[in-house]
C-alpha positions as CSV (number, residue, x, y, z in Angstrom):
1,M,-55.4,66.5,66.8
2,L,-55.8,64.8,63.3
3,K,-52.3,65.7,62.8
4,I,-51.1,64.0,66.2
5,L,-52.9,60.7,64.9
6,T,-51.3,60.5,61.7
7,T,-47.9,61.1,63.1
8,V,-48.4,58.3,65.7
9,T,-49.8,56.1,63.0
10,L,-46.9,56.9,60.4
11,A,-44.3,56.0,63.3
12,G,-46.1,52.7,64.4
13,L,-45.8,51.7,60.7
14,A,-42.2,52.5,60.5
15,C,-41.5,50.2,63.3
16,L,-43.4,47.3,62.0
17,L,-42.0,47.4,58.7
18,P,-38.4,46.3,59.6
19,S,-39.9,43.3,61.6
20,A,-41.6,42.1,58.7
21,L,-38.8,42.2,56.3
22,W,-36.8,40.3,58.7
23,A,-39.3,37.8,59.2
24,Q,-39.5,37.2,55.1
25,S,-35.7,36.8,55.1
26,A,-34.9,34.6,58.3
27,P,-35.2,31.1,58.0
28,P,-37.9,28.9,59.9
29,E,-37.1,28.3,63.5
30,G,-35.1,25.1,63.8
31,G,-35.0,24.9,60.2
32,T,-31.5,25.2,57.6
33,P,-31.0,28.0,55.9
34,A,-32.4,28.2,52.2
35,V,-29.9,26.9,49.5
36,V,-29.4,29.2,46.6
37,A,-28.9,27.7,43.2
38,T,-26.1,29.0,41.4
39,E,-24.9,27.9,37.6
40,T,-21.5,26.0,37.4
41,P,-19.6,27.1,34.1
42,A,-19.0,24.5,31.5
43,P,-15.3,23.4,31.3
44,D,-13.4,24.3,28.4
45,P,-13.2,21.9,25.6
46,K,-10.0,20.1,25.2
47,P,-8.0,20.7,22.3
48,E,-8.2,18.2,19.4
49,G,-5.1,16.2,18.9
50,P,-3.4,15.9,15.5
51,K,-5.6,14.8,12.7
52,L,-4.6,11.9,9.9
53,E,-4.9,13.2,6.3
54,A,-6.9,10.8,4.2
55,P,-4.8,9.3,1.3
56,K,-4.5,11.1,-1.5
57,P,-4.4,9.8,-5.1
58,E,-1.0,11.1,-6.7
59,S,0.4,10.4,-9.9
60,I,3.6,8.7,-10.0
61,T,6.4,7.1,-12.4
62,I,8.4,4.1,-11.8
63,P,11.7,4.3,-13.3
64,N,13.1,2.4,-16.3
65,G,15.5,-0.7,-14.6
66,T,13.1,-1.2,-11.3
67,P,13.6,-4.4,-10.5
68,I,11.1,-6.9,-10.5
69,V,10.7,-11.0,-10.2
70,V,8.7,-13.0,-12.2
71,V,7.9,-16.9,-12.6
72,I,8.0,-19.1,-15.7
73,T,4.2,-20.4,-16.0
74,E,4.8,-22.3,-19.6
75,L,7.3,-25.1,-20.3
76,V,10.1,-23.9,-22.6
77,S,12.2,-26.6,-24.1
78,T,14.6,-26.9,-26.8
79,R,12.6,-30.4,-28.0
80,T,9.8,-28.0,-29.3
81,A,10.7,-24.4,-29.0
82,K,11.4,-22.1,-32.0
83,V,12.8,-18.8,-32.3
84,G,10.4,-15.9,-32.0
85,D,8.0,-18.4,-29.8
86,M,6.4,-16.3,-26.9
87,F,5.8,-18.1,-23.8
88,A,4.0,-16.9,-20.8
89,L,5.2,-15.6,-16.9
90,K,3.7,-13.6,-14.4
91,L,4.7,-11.4,-11.5
92,A,6.1,-13.3,-8.8
93,E,5.9,-10.5,-6.3
94,P,4.2,-7.3,-6.2
95,L,5.8,-3.9,-7.7
96,L,5.4,-1.5,-4.7
97,W,6.0,2.2,-4.8
98,N,6.3,3.4,-1.3
99,G,4.8,0.8,0.5
100,T,1.9,0.7,-2.1
101,V,0.9,-1.9,-4.5
102,V,1.5,-0.5,-8.1
103,I,1.1,-3.6,-10.2
104,P,-0.1,-6.4,-8.1
105,E,1.3,-10.1,-7.8
106,G,0.1,-12.3,-10.6
107,T,-0.1,-9.7,-13.5
108,P,0.4,-12.0,-16.5
109,G,3.2,-11.2,-19.3
110,K,5.3,-12.9,-21.7
111,G,9.0,-13.9,-22.6
112,E,10.4,-14.6,-26.0
113,V,12.6,-17.5,-27.3
114,I,15.7,-15.5,-28.8
115,D,17.6,-18.6,-29.9
116,T,17.4,-22.3,-29.5
117,G,19.3,-25.3,-30.7
118,K,18.9,-29.0,-30.4
119,P,21.6,-31.3,-28.8
120,G,23.2,-33.2,-31.4
121,M,25.7,-36.2,-31.9
122,G,29.1,-36.2,-30.4
123,G,28.3,-33.9,-27.5
124,K,27.0,-31.0,-29.5
125,P,25.5,-28.2,-27.1
126,G,21.8,-27.6,-27.1
127,K,21.1,-23.9,-26.3
128,L,18.0,-21.8,-25.3
129,V,18.2,-18.2,-25.0
130,L,15.1,-16.4,-23.6
131,A,14.2,-12.6,-23.1
132,A,11.6,-11.1,-21.1
133,R,9.3,-8.9,-23.0
134,Y,6.2,-7.1,-20.9
135,L,3.5,-7.6,-18.5
136,E,0.1,-7.2,-19.4
137,F,-1.7,-4.3,-16.9
138,E,-4.2,-1.9,-17.4
139,G,-5.1,-2.8,-21.0
140,R,-1.5,-2.3,-22.0
141,Q,2.0,-3.8,-22.4
142,V,4.6,-2.7,-19.6
143,P,8.2,-3.5,-21.1
144,I,10.3,-5.6,-19.1
145,R,13.9,-6.8,-20.0
146,A,17.1,-8.3,-18.5
147,L,15.6,-11.7,-17.5
148,K,17.9,-13.8,-15.3
149,M,17.4,-17.3,-13.8
150,R,18.9,-20.4,-13.2
151,M,18.3,-23.6,-15.1
152,G,20.0,-26.6,-16.4
153,A,20.4,-29.8,-18.3
154,Q,22.8,-32.3,-17.3
155,D,25.9,-32.9,-19.7
156,N,25.4,-36.8,-20.7
157,V,29.4,-36.6,-21.2
158,S,30.5,-35.1,-17.8
159,G,27.5,-35.4,-15.7
160,A,28.2,-31.4,-15.0
161,M,25.2,-28.6,-14.8
162,A,25.1,-25.8,-16.9
163,A,26.2,-22.5,-15.9
164,T,24.1,-19.6,-16.8
165,I,25.3,-17.0,-19.2
166,V,23.4,-13.4,-19.0
167,V,24.3,-10.9,-21.6
168,G,20.9,-8.7,-21.6
169,V,18.9,-11.6,-22.2
170,F,19.0,-15.1,-20.7
171,G,21.1,-17.6,-22.4
172,L,22.7,-20.7,-21.6
173,A,24.5,-23.6,-23.5
174,V,24.8,-27.4,-22.4
175,T,26.7,-30.2,-24.0
176,G,24.7,-33.1,-24.5
177,G,20.7,-32.5,-23.1
178,H,17.9,-30.6,-23.5
179,M,17.5,-27.5,-21.9
180,E,14.0,-26.6,-20.4
181,A,12.6,-23.7,-18.5
182,Q,10.2,-25.4,-16.5
183,V,7.0,-24.3,-15.0
184,G,7.2,-22.4,-11.6
185,M,11.0,-21.3,-12.3
186,M,11.8,-18.1,-10.7
187,A,13.7,-15.2,-12.4
188,T,14.7,-11.7,-11.9
189,A,14.0,-9.2,-14.6
190,K,13.8,-5.3,-15.0
191,L,11.2,-2.4,-16.3
192,G,12.0,-1.8,-19.7
193,A,10.8,1.7,-19.7
194,D,9.3,4.3,-17.4
195,F,6.1,3.5,-16.1
196,T,2.9,5.8,-15.3
197,P,-0.1,4.1,-13.9
198,T,-3.4,5.3,-15.6
199,T,-5.0,5.4,-12.3
200,P,-3.3,7.6,-9.4
201,V,-1.8,5.8,-6.2
202,E,-2.9,6.6,-3.2
203,T,-0.3,8.1,-0.9
204,P,0.4,6.8,2.8
205,A,-2.0,8.9,5.4
206,A,0.3,11.7,7.0
207,S,0.0,13.4,10.2
208,Q,-0.3,17.1,10.8
C-alpha cells in the first residue's frame, strides 16, 4: 500500500513541475514580454590621417655668389671720403633658404671706399669707387662682394647724369660734381664665400 501511495505522489509532482516552470517564464497577464539587455559592440576606431612631422634642424650651406640686397645707411661723399674708409650698410631683404630665414633683414654690414677723387677745375671728373665687404652675423663677418647700385651727380657742363660702371666693385666717374652714396640707396651684392649658419636651420614640416 505504501508503494502505491509513493507512486501516486511522484506522479502528481511530475504533473505540477511543468506548470510551475511555465508560470515562472511566462509574462504576467496583460503585461509585455521582459526586455533582455544585450551589449552592443564598440565601433572600430577610425583610421588616423597623415601626421605632420615637426620641423627638424638641419645644417645647410648657402653657396658663394648667392645674391643679396643691401641698403646704404651712412653717407659716402667725395667731399670727405678717403681710400680705405669703411661705411655702414645693412641687409635690405632677408636671405632665405627653402622659404626659411637664414640671415634676417636689417643685419648690419660694412663697405669700403676703394678709390675717390674730387672734381677739379675745367670739368675734371670726380670719382667714387665702393666695394661691399661683409655682414656682421652670429658674431662673425660674412664676406660679401660685387656691389652694384645706381647713384650719380649732375655734370656741371652738360647737365647729364653719370652712368654706373661695375667691375667687381662699384665705381663711377662724373665730370664736374661731387659723388655721393646717400643714406637709403639700394644696391645688390653677392655672398663672397660659402656660408654655413652656426645654428641649424629648421626645415619645413613634411607630411607622411
